[in-house]
N, CA, C and O atoms as a GROMACS GRO file, in nm:
protein
  476
    1MET      N    1  -0.984  -1.788  -0.931
    1MET     CA    2  -0.967  -1.644  -0.927
    1MET      C    3  -0.844  -1.611  -0.842
    1MET      O    4  -0.831  -1.662  -0.730
    2LYS      N    5  -0.754  -1.529  -0.891
    2LYS     CA    6  -0.633  -1.492  -0.819
    2LYS      C    7  -0.663  -1.378  -0.722
    2LYS      O    8  -0.742  -1.289  -0.752
    3SER      N    9  -0.597  -1.382  -0.604
    3SER     CA   10  -0.614  -1.272  -0.510
    3SER      C   11  -0.533  -1.153  -0.558
    3SER      O   12  -0.425  -1.169  -0.615
    4GLN      N   13  -0.585  -1.035  -0.535
    4GLN     CA   14  -0.517  -0.913  -0.578
    4GLN      C   15  -0.436  -0.858  -0.461
    4GLN      O   16  -0.478  -0.867  -0.346
    5ARG      N   17  -0.322  -0.802  -0.493
    5ARG     CA   18  -0.236  -0.743  -0.391
    5ARG      C   19  -0.278  -0.598  -0.371
    5ARG      O   20  -0.289  -0.521  -0.467
    6VAL      N   21  -0.301  -0.561  -0.246
    6VAL     CA   22  -0.335  -0.423  -0.212
    6VAL      C   23  -0.204  -0.355  -0.174
    6VAL      O   24  -0.131  -0.405  -0.089
    7ALA      N   25  -0.175  -0.242  -0.236
    7ALA     CA   26  -0.048  -0.175  -0.209
    7ALA      C   27  -0.072  -0.029  -0.176
    7ALA      O   28  -0.174   0.029  -0.211
    8ALA      N   29   0.026   0.028  -0.108
    8ALA     CA   30   0.022   0.171  -0.080
    8ALA      C   31   0.043   0.244  -0.212
    8ALA      O   32   0.088   0.186  -0.311
    9HIS      N   33   0.010   0.371  -0.212
    9HIS     CA   34   0.032   0.453  -0.331
    9HIS      C   35   0.183   0.457  -0.358
    9HIS      O   36   0.262   0.456  -0.264
   10PRO      N   37   0.223   0.462  -0.484
   10PRO     CA   38   0.367   0.462  -0.516
   10PRO      C   39   0.447   0.571  -0.445
   10PRO      O   40   0.562   0.547  -0.408
   11TYR      N   41   0.390   0.689  -0.425
   11TYR     CA   42   0.467   0.794  -0.357
   11TYR      C   43   0.494   0.754  -0.212
   11TYR      O   44   0.599   0.787  -0.157
   12GLN      N   45   0.399   0.682  -0.149
   12GLN     CA   46   0.418   0.637  -0.011
   12GLN      C   47   0.526   0.530  -0.004
   12GLN      O   48   0.609   0.531   0.087
   13GLU      N   49   0.525   0.439  -0.098
   13GLU     CA   50   0.628   0.335  -0.101
   13GLU      C   51   0.766   0.396  -0.122
   13GLU      O   52   0.863   0.355  -0.058
   14LEU      N   53   0.775   0.494  -0.212
   14LEU     CA   54   0.903   0.560  -0.239
   14LEU      C   55   0.950   0.638  -0.117
   14LEU      O   56   1.067   0.630  -0.079
   15ALA      N   57   0.860   0.713  -0.055
   15ALA     CA   58   0.895   0.790   0.066
   15ALA      C   59   0.941   0.696   0.177
   15ALA      O   60   1.038   0.725   0.246
   16TYR      N   61   0.871   0.586   0.195
   16TYR     CA   62   0.906   0.490   0.300
   16TYR      C   63   1.044   0.430   0.274
   16TYR      O   64   1.122   0.410   0.367
   17SER      N   65   1.074   0.400   0.148
   17SER     CA   66   1.204   0.345   0.113
   17SER      C   67   1.317   0.441   0.149
   17SER      O   68   1.419   0.401   0.205
   18ILE      N   69   1.297   0.568   0.117
   18ILE     CA   70   1.399   0.669   0.149
   18ILE      C   71   1.407   0.690   0.300
   18ILE      O   72   1.516   0.706   0.355
   19MET      N   73   1.292   0.690   0.367
   19MET     CA   74   1.288   0.706   0.512
   19MET      C   75   1.369   0.595   0.578
   19MET      O   76   1.444   0.621   0.673
   20GLU      N   77   1.354   0.473   0.530
   20GLU     CA   78   1.430   0.361   0.587
   20GLU      C   79   1.581   0.382   0.568
   20GLU      O   80   1.659   0.352   0.658
   21GLN      N   81   1.620   0.433   0.452
   21GLN     CA   82   1.763   0.459   0.427
   21GLN      C   83   1.816   0.564   0.524
   21GLN      O   84   1.928   0.555   0.572
   22ILE      N   85   1.734   0.665   0.552
   22ILE     CA   86   1.774   0.770   0.645
   22ILE      C   87   1.787   0.712   0.786
   22ILE      O   88   1.884   0.739   0.856
   23GLU      N   89   1.688   0.631   0.826
   23GLU     CA   90   1.692   0.573   0.960
   23GLU      C   91   1.808   0.476   0.978
   23GLU      O   92   1.864   0.468   1.088
   24ARG      N   93   1.846   0.404   0.873
   24ARG     CA   94   1.958   0.309   0.882
   24ARG      C   95   2.094   0.380   0.874
   24ARG      O   96   2.198   0.318   0.895
   25GLY      N   97   2.092   0.509   0.843
   25GLY     CA   98   2.218   0.584   0.833
   25GLY      C   99   2.282   0.578   0.696
   25GLY      O  100   2.392   0.628   0.677
   26GLU      N  101   2.213   0.516   0.600
   26GLU     CA  102   2.266   0.509   0.465
   26GLU      C  103   2.263   0.647   0.399
   26GLU      O  104   2.343   0.676   0.310
   27LEU      N  105   2.172   0.731   0.444
   27LEU     CA  106   2.164   0.871   0.399
   27LEU      C  107   2.175   0.958   0.524
   27LEU      O  108   2.074   0.998   0.581
   28PRO      N  109   2.298   0.987   0.566
   28PRO     CA  110   2.315   1.066   0.688
   28PRO      C  111   2.264   1.209   0.673
   28PRO      O  112   2.248   1.258   0.561
   29PRO      N  113   2.236   1.275   0.786
   29PRO     CA  114   2.189   1.413   0.781
   29PRO      C  115   2.280   1.500   0.694
   29PRO      O  116   2.402   1.493   0.703
   30GLY      N  117   2.218   1.582   0.612
   30GLY     CA  118   2.292   1.672   0.524
   30GLY      C  119   2.317   1.615   0.386
   30GLY      O  120   2.359   1.687   0.295
   31THR      N  121   2.292   1.486   0.367
   31THR     CA  122   2.311   1.422   0.237
   31THR      C  123   2.205   1.473   0.140
   31THR      O  124   2.086   1.474   0.172
   32LYS      N  125   2.248   1.514   0.023
   32LYS     CA  126   2.153   1.558  -0.079
   32LYS      C  127   2.079   1.437  -0.132
   32LYS      O  128   2.140   1.339  -0.174
   33LEU      N  129   1.947   1.446  -0.130
   33LEU     CA  130   1.865   1.338  -0.183
   33LEU      C  131   1.860   1.348  -0.335
   33LEU      O  132   1.880   1.456  -0.390
   34PRO      N  133   1.832   1.238  -0.402
   34PRO     CA  134   1.823   1.243  -0.548
   34PRO      C  135   1.716   1.343  -0.593
   34PRO      O  136   1.618   1.368  -0.522
   35SER      N  137   1.737   1.399  -0.710
   35SER     CA  138   1.642   1.496  -0.764
   35SER      C  139   1.512   1.427  -0.802
   35SER      O  140   1.506   1.304  -0.810
   36VAL      N  141   1.409   1.506  -0.823
   36VAL     CA  142   1.279   1.453  -0.866
   36VAL      C  143   1.296   1.373  -0.994
   36VAL      O  144   1.243   1.262  -1.006
   37ARG      N  145   1.368   1.428  -1.088
   37ARG     CA  146   1.390   1.362  -1.216
   37ARG      C  147   1.461   1.228  -1.199
   37ARG      O  148   1.424   1.129  -1.262
   38THR      N  149   1.565   1.226  -1.115
   38THR     CA  150   1.640   1.103  -1.091
   38THR      C  151   1.555   0.998  -1.022
   38THR      O  152   1.557   0.881  -1.061
   39LEU      N  153   1.480   1.039  -0.919
   39LEU     CA  154   1.392   0.944  -0.850
   39LEU      C  155   1.289   0.887  -0.946
   39LEU      O  156   1.263   0.766  -0.945
   40ALA      N  157   1.230   0.974  -1.028
   40ALA     CA  158   1.128   0.928  -1.122
   40ALA      C  159   1.186   0.825  -1.218
   40ALA      O  160   1.124   0.722  -1.244
   41LYS      N  161   1.304   0.853  -1.269
   41LYS     CA  162   1.367   0.762  -1.365
   41LYS      C  163   1.408   0.631  -1.297
   41LYS      O  164   1.380   0.523  -1.349
   42ASP      N  165   1.475   0.641  -1.182
   42ASP     CA  166   1.527   0.522  -1.113
   42ASP      C  167   1.418   0.430  -1.059
   42ASP      O  168   1.437   0.309  -1.050
   43HIS      N  169   1.304   0.488  -1.024
   43HIS     CA  170   1.197   0.408  -0.963
   43HIS      C  171   1.078   0.389  -1.057
   43HIS      O  172   0.975   0.334  -1.018
   44ASP      N  173   1.094   0.433  -1.180
   44ASP     CA  174   0.991   0.416  -1.282
   44ASP      C  175   0.855   0.471  -1.237
   44ASP      O  176   0.752   0.403  -1.246
   45VAL      N  177   0.859   0.595  -1.187
   45VAL     CA  178   0.737   0.664  -1.146
   45VAL      C  179   0.734   0.800  -1.215
   45VAL      O  180   0.833   0.842  -1.275
   46SER      N  181   0.621   0.867  -1.206
   46SER     CA  182   0.611   1.000  -1.266
   46SER      C  183   0.686   1.103  -1.181
   46SER      O  184   0.715   1.079  -1.064
   47SER      N  185   0.715   1.216  -1.241
   47SER     CA  186   0.780   1.324  -1.167
   47SER      C  187   0.691   1.372  -1.053
   47SER      O  188   0.740   1.408  -0.946
   48MET      N  189   0.560   1.372  -1.076
   48MET     CA  190   0.464   1.414  -0.974
   48MET      C  191   0.471   1.320  -0.853
   48MET      O  192   0.466   1.365  -0.738
   49THR      N  193   0.483   1.190  -0.880
   49THR     CA  194   0.493   1.092  -0.772
   49THR      C  195   0.622   1.112  -0.693
   49THR      O  196   0.621   1.109  -0.570
   50ALA      N  197   0.733   1.133  -0.763
   50ALA     CA  198   0.861   1.156  -0.698
   50ALA      C  199   0.857   1.283  -0.613
   50ALA      O  200   0.907   1.285  -0.501
   51GLN      N  201   0.798   1.388  -0.667
   51GLN     CA  202   0.786   1.515  -0.593
   51GLN      C  203   0.703   1.497  -0.467
   51GLN      O  204   0.736   1.548  -0.361
   52LYS      N  205   0.593   1.422  -0.481
   52LYS     CA  206   0.505   1.400  -0.366
   52LYS      C  207   0.578   1.319  -0.258
   52LYS      O  208   0.558   1.344  -0.139
   53ALA      N  209   0.661   1.223  -0.298
   53ALA     CA  210   0.738   1.144  -0.202
   53ALA      C  211   0.835   1.233  -0.125
   53ALA      O  212   0.846   1.222  -0.003
   54LEU      N  213   0.906   1.321  -0.196
   54LEU     CA  214   0.999   1.412  -0.130
   54LEU      C  215   0.925   1.509  -0.037
   54LEU      O  216   0.971   1.538   0.073
   55SER      N  217   0.812   1.557  -0.082
   55SER     CA  218   0.731   1.647   0.002
   55SER      C  219   0.684   1.575   0.128
   55SER      O  220   0.683   1.634   0.236
   56GLN      N  221   0.646   1.448   0.114
   56GLN     CA  222   0.603   1.369   0.229
   56GLN      C  223   0.717   1.351   0.328
   56GLN      O  224   0.697   1.360   0.449
   57LEU      N  225   0.838   1.326   0.277
   57LEU     CA  226   0.954   1.312   0.364
   57LEU      C  227   0.980   1.441   0.442
   57LEU      O  228   1.012   1.438   0.561
   58ALA      N  229   0.965   1.554   0.374
   58ALA     CA  230   0.985   1.683   0.441
   58ALA      C  231   0.876   1.704   0.547
   58ALA      O  232   0.904   1.750   0.658
   59GLN      N  233   0.754   1.672   0.512
   59GLN     CA  234   0.642   1.688   0.605
   59GLN      C  235   0.661   1.599   0.729
   59GLN      O  236   0.627   1.640   0.840
   60ASP      N  237   0.715   1.480   0.709
   60ASP     CA  238   0.736   1.387   0.820
   60ASP      C  239   0.864   1.414   0.898
   60ASP      O  240   0.891   1.346   0.997
   61GLY      N  241   0.944   1.512   0.853
   61GLY     CA  242   1.065   1.549   0.926
   61GLY      C  243   1.190   1.471   0.890
   61GLY      O  244   1.289   1.476   0.963
   62TYR      N  245   1.187   1.399   0.778
   62TYR     CA  246   1.304   1.321   0.736
   62TYR      C  247   1.388   1.394   0.632
   62TYR      O  248   1.501   1.352   0.603
   63ALA      N  249   1.336   1.501   0.576
   63ALA     CA  250   1.410   1.575   0.474
   63ALA      C  251   1.378   1.723   0.488
   63ALA      O  252   1.279   1.764   0.550
   64GLU      N  253   1.465   1.801   0.429
   64GLU     CA  254   1.447   1.946   0.430
   64GLU      C  255   1.464   1.996   0.287
   64GLU      O  256   1.557   1.956   0.216
   65SER      N  257   1.374   2.082   0.246
   65SER     CA  258   1.381   2.141   0.113
   65SER      C  259   1.459   2.272   0.122
   65SER      O  260   1.427   2.359   0.203
   66VAL      N  261   1.560   2.285   0.036
   66VAL     CA  262   1.636   2.410   0.028
   66VAL      C  263   1.612   2.467  -0.110
   66VAL      O  264   1.648   2.407  -0.211
   67ALA      N  265   1.549   2.584  -0.114
   67ALA     CA  266   1.512   2.646  -0.241
   67ALA      C  267   1.630   2.653  -0.337
   67ALA      O  268   1.737   2.703  -0.303
   68GLY      N  269   1.608   2.602  -0.456
   68GLY     CA  270   1.708   2.606  -0.561
   68GLY      C  271   1.816   2.499  -0.551
   68GLY      O  272   1.895   2.483  -0.643
   69LEU      N  273   1.819   2.426  -0.440
   69LEU     CA  274   1.922   2.323  -0.423
   69LEU      C  275   1.866   2.182  -0.416
   69LEU      O  276   1.935   2.087  -0.453
   70GLY      N  277   1.743   2.166  -0.371
   70GLY     CA  278   1.682   2.034  -0.363
   70GLY      C  279   1.650   1.993  -0.220
   70GLY      O  280   1.634   2.077  -0.132
   71TYR      N  281   1.642   1.864  -0.200
   71TYR     CA  282   1.608   1.808  -0.069
   71TYR      C  283   1.730   1.744  -0.006
   71TYR      O  284   1.813   1.684  -0.074
   72PHE      N  285   1.738   1.759   0.126
   72PHE     CA  286   1.850   1.705   0.202
   72PHE      C  287   1.798   1.623   0.318
   72PHE      O  288   1.698   1.659   0.381
   73ALA      N  289   1.865   1.511   0.347
   73ALA     CA  290   1.826   1.426   0.459
   73ALA      C  291   1.845   1.502   0.589
   73ALA      O  292   1.938   1.581   0.605
   74LYS      N  293   1.755   1.475   0.682
   74LYS     CA  294   1.764   1.533   0.816
   74LYS      C  295   1.780   1.420   0.916
   74LYS      O  296   1.756   1.304   0.885
   75GLU      N  297   1.821   1.456   1.036
   75GLU     CA  298   1.825   1.360   1.146
   75GLU      C  299   1.684   1.305   1.164
   75GLU      O  300   1.589   1.383   1.170
   76PRO      N  301   1.669   1.172   1.170
   76PRO     CA  302   1.534   1.117   1.186
   76PRO      C  303   1.465   1.178   1.308
   76PRO      O  304   1.528   1.197   1.412
   77PRO      N  305   1.337   1.207   1.295
   77PRO     CA  306   1.262   1.266   1.408
   77PRO      C  307   1.271   1.177   1.530
   77PRO      O  308   1.272   1.054   1.519
   78SER      N  309   1.278   1.240   1.647
   78SER     CA  310   1.291   1.162   1.770
   78SER      C  311   1.168   1.168   1.858
   78SER      O  312   1.166   1.109   1.966
   79SER      N  313   1.065   1.240   1.814
   79SER     CA  314   0.944   1.247   1.896
   79SER      C  315   0.879   1.110   1.899
   79SER      O  316   0.893   1.033   1.804
   80PRO      N  317   0.808   1.076   2.007
   80PRO     CA  318   0.746   0.944   2.016
   80PRO      C  319   0.656   0.913   1.897
   80PRO      O  320   0.657   0.801   1.846
   81ALA      N  321   0.579   1.009   1.852
   81ALA     CA  322   0.489   0.985   1.739
   81ALA      C  323   0.570   0.957   1.613
   81ALA      O  324   0.536   0.866   1.537
   82ALA      N  325   0.675   1.035   1.590
   82ALA     CA  326   0.755   1.018   1.469
   82ALA      C  327   0.836   0.889   1.474
   82ALA      O  328   0.854   0.824   1.371
   83SER      N  329   0.883   0.850   1.591
   83SER     CA  330   0.964   0.729   1.598
   83SER      C  331   0.879   0.605   1.577
   83SER      O  332   0.932   0.497   1.549
   84ASN      N  333   0.749   0.617   1.591
   84ASN     CA  334   0.660   0.504   1.571
   84ASN      C  335   0.610   0.492   1.428
   84ASN      O  336   0.531   0.402   1.398
   85VAL      N  337   0.655   0.581   1.338
   85VAL     CA  338   0.609   0.577   1.200
   85VAL      C  339   0.642   0.443   1.137
   85VAL      O  340   0.555   0.382   1.074
   86GLY      N  341   0.765   0.396   1.152
   86GLY     CA  342   0.804   0.268   1.095
   86GLY      C  343   0.722   0.153   1.152
   86GLY      O  344   0.681   0.063   1.078
   87GLU      N  345   0.699   0.157   1.285
   87GLU     CA  346   0.617   0.053   1.347
   87GLU      C  347   0.475   0.060   1.295
   87GLU      O  348   0.414  -0.044   1.267
   88SER      N  349   0.421   0.180   1.281
   88SER     CA  350   0.285   0.195   1.230
   88SER      C  351   0.274   0.141   1.089
   88SER      O  352   0.177   0.072   1.055
   89LEU      N  353   0.371   0.173   1.005
   89LEU     CA  354   0.370   0.122   0.868
   89LEU      C  355   0.381  -0.030   0.866
   89LEU      O  356   0.318  -0.096   0.784
   90ALA      N  357   0.460  -0.085   0.956
   90ALA     CA  358   0.472  -0.230   0.963
   90ALA      C  359   0.339  -0.293   1.004
   90ALA      O  360   0.300  -0.397   0.951
   91GLU      N  361   0.270  -0.229   1.098
   91GLU     CA  362   0.138  -0.278   1.139
   91GLU      C  363   0.040  -0.272   1.023
   91GLU      O  364  -0.037  -0.366   1.002
   92VAL      N  365   0.042  -0.163   0.950
   92VAL     CA  366  -0.047  -0.150   0.834
   92VAL      C  367  -0.015  -0.256   0.731
   92VAL      O  368  -0.106  -0.317   0.673
   93ALA      N  369   0.113  -0.280   0.706
   93ALA     CA  370   0.153  -0.383   0.610
   93ALA      C  371   0.104  -0.520   0.654
   93ALA      O  372   0.057  -0.600   0.573
   94GLN      N  373   0.114  -0.548   0.785
   94GLN     CA  374   0.067  -0.677   0.836
   94GLN      C  375  -0.084  -0.688   0.819
   94GLN      O  376  -0.134  -0.794   0.781
   95GLN      N  377  -0.157  -0.582   0.848
   95GLN     CA  378  -0.303  -0.583   0.832
   95GLN      C  379  -0.340  -0.601   0.685
   95GLN      O  380  -0.434  -0.675   0.653
   96LEU      N  381  -0.268  -0.534   0.595
   96LEU     CA  382  -0.294  -0.552   0.452
   96LEU      C  383  -0.271  -0.696   0.410
   96LEU      O  384  -0.349  -0.751   0.331
   97HIS      N  385  -0.165  -0.756   0.461
   97HIS     CA  386  -0.136  -0.895   0.428
   97HIS      C  387  -0.249  -0.986   0.475
   97HIS      O  388  -0.292  -1.076   0.402
   98GLN      N  389  -0.298  -0.962   0.596
   98GLN     CA  390  -0.409  -1.041   0.648
   98GLN      C  391  -0.534  -1.023   0.563
   98GLN      O  392  -0.604  -1.120   0.532
   99LEU      N  393  -0.561  -0.899   0.526
   99LEU     CA  394  -0.678  -0.871   0.442
   99LEU      C  395  -0.665  -0.939   0.305
   99LEU      O  396  -0.762  -0.994   0.254
  100GLN      N  397  -0.545  -0.936   0.248
  100GLN     CA  398  -0.522  -1.001   0.119
  100GLN      C  399  -0.550  -1.150   0.129
  100GLN      O  400  -0.612  -1.209   0.041
  101SER      N  401  -0.505  -1.209   0.237
  101SER     CA  402  -0.527  -1.351   0.258
  101SER      C  403  -0.676  -1.381   0.271
  101SER      O  404  -0.726  -1.477   0.212
  102GLU      N  405  -0.746  -1.299   0.348
  102GLU     CA  406  -0.890  -1.320   0.367
  102GLU      C  407  -0.966  -1.298   0.237
  102GLU      O  408  -1.060  -1.373   0.208
  103VAL      N  409  -0.928  -1.199   0.159
  103VAL     CA  410  -0.993  -1.174   0.029
  103VAL      C  411  -0.970  -1.293  -0.063
  103VAL      O  412  -1.061  -1.336  -0.134
  104GLY      N  413  -0.848  -1.347  -0.062
  104GLY     CA  414  -0.819  -1.465  -0.144
  104GLY      C  415  -0.906  -1.583  -0.103
  104GLY      O  416  -0.958  -1.654  -0.190
  105THR      N  417  -0.922  -1.605   0.027
  105THR     CA  418  -1.007  -1.714   0.076
  105THR      C  419  -1.152  -1.693   0.034
  105THR      O  420  -1.218  -1.786  -0.011
  106LEU      N  421  -1.200  -1.570   0.050
  106LEU     CA  422  -1.338  -1.539   0.010
  106LEU      C  423  -1.358  -1.554  -0.140
  106LEU      O  424  -1.463  -1.601  -0.184
  107ALA      N  425  -1.259  -1.515  -0.218
  107ALA     CA  426  -1.269  -1.527  -0.363
  107ALA      C  427  -1.279  -1.674  -0.404
  107ALA      O  428  -1.355  -1.710  -0.493
  108ALA      N  429  -1.200  -1.759  -0.337
  108ALA     CA  430  -1.204  -1.902  -0.368
  108ALA      C  431  -1.340  -1.961  -0.330
  108ALA      O  432  -1.396  -2.042  -0.404
  109ARG      N  433  -1.394  -1.919  -0.216
  109ARG     CA  434  -1.526  -1.968  -0.174
  109ARG      C  435  -1.634  -1.923  -0.272
  109ARG      O  436  -1.723  -2.000  -0.307
  110LEU      N  437  -1.625  -1.798  -0.314
  110LEU     CA  438  -1.722  -1.744  -0.410
  110LEU      C  439  -1.716  -1.822  -0.541
  110LEU      O  440  -1.819  -1.855  -0.599
  111GLU      N  441  -1.595  -1.850  -0.586
  111GLU     CA  442  -1.580  -1.926  -0.711
  111GLU      C  443  -1.643  -2.064  -0.699
  111GLU      O  444  -1.709  -2.111  -0.792
  112ARG      N  445  -1.623  -2.131  -0.584
  112ARG     CA  446  -1.685  -2.262  -0.564
  112ARG      C  447  -1.838  -2.252  -0.564
  112ARG      O  448  -1.906  -2.336  -0.623
  113LEU      N  449  -1.890  -2.149  -0.498
  113LEU     CA  450  -2.036  -2.129  -0.495
  113LEU      C  451  -2.090  -2.104  -0.636
  113LEU      O  452  -2.195  -2.157  -0.673
  114GLU      N  453  -2.019  -2.023  -0.712
  114GLU     CA  454  -2.064  -1.994  -0.849
  114GLU      C  455  -2.062  -2.120  -0.934
  114GLU      O  456  -2.150  -2.140  -1.018
  115GLN      N  457  -1.962  -2.205  -0.914
  115GLN     CA  458  -1.956  -2.331  -0.989
  115GLN      C  459  -2.072  -2.423  -0.952
  115GLN      O  460  -2.130  -2.488  -1.039
  116ARG      N  461  -2.106  -2.428  -0.823
  116ARG     CA  462  -2.220  -2.510  -0.778
  116ARG      C  463  -2.351  -2.463  -0.838
  116ARG      O  464  -2.433  -2.544  -0.882
  117SER      N  465  -2.369  -2.331  -0.841
  117SER     CA  466  -2.496  -2.277  -0.894
  117SER      C  467  -2.504  -2.294  -1.046
  117SER      O  468  -2.613  -2.300  -1.103
  118ALA      N  469  -2.388  -2.302  -1.112
  118ALA     CA  470  -2.386  -2.321  -1.257
  118ALA      C  471  -2.418  -2.466  -1.293
  118ALA      O  472  -2.467  -2.494  -1.402
  119ASP      N  473  -2.391  -2.558  -1.201
  119ASP     CA  474  -2.416  -2.701  -1.227
  119ASP      C  475  -2.559  -2.734  -1.213
  119ASP      O  476  -2.597  -2.850  -1.231
   0.00000   0.00000   0.00000
């Protein structure tokens, strides 16, 4: 039995990807972010997912919505809670990896037990 990969929702992955670009300076403050349609097409997600990712970025302080113009990158938040977002996501990713490994181990044990009971 193969272990299954547990992943964040696609809008979270997309938002995190853009957030990283903003933090690295690849999308400096004031840079117009791609449109919902462009994000959806480029990342092979629905328009709803792309919109939710942009909304999440705005909610987290990484982007600003300007009516009729779209979303623009903002200076990354500097509050202690906001600056720990990347670290928190890294911790969650590490925990997910550990859980995936443990699930894989348990699945292999279960398969062996099922084979024994079938014999």
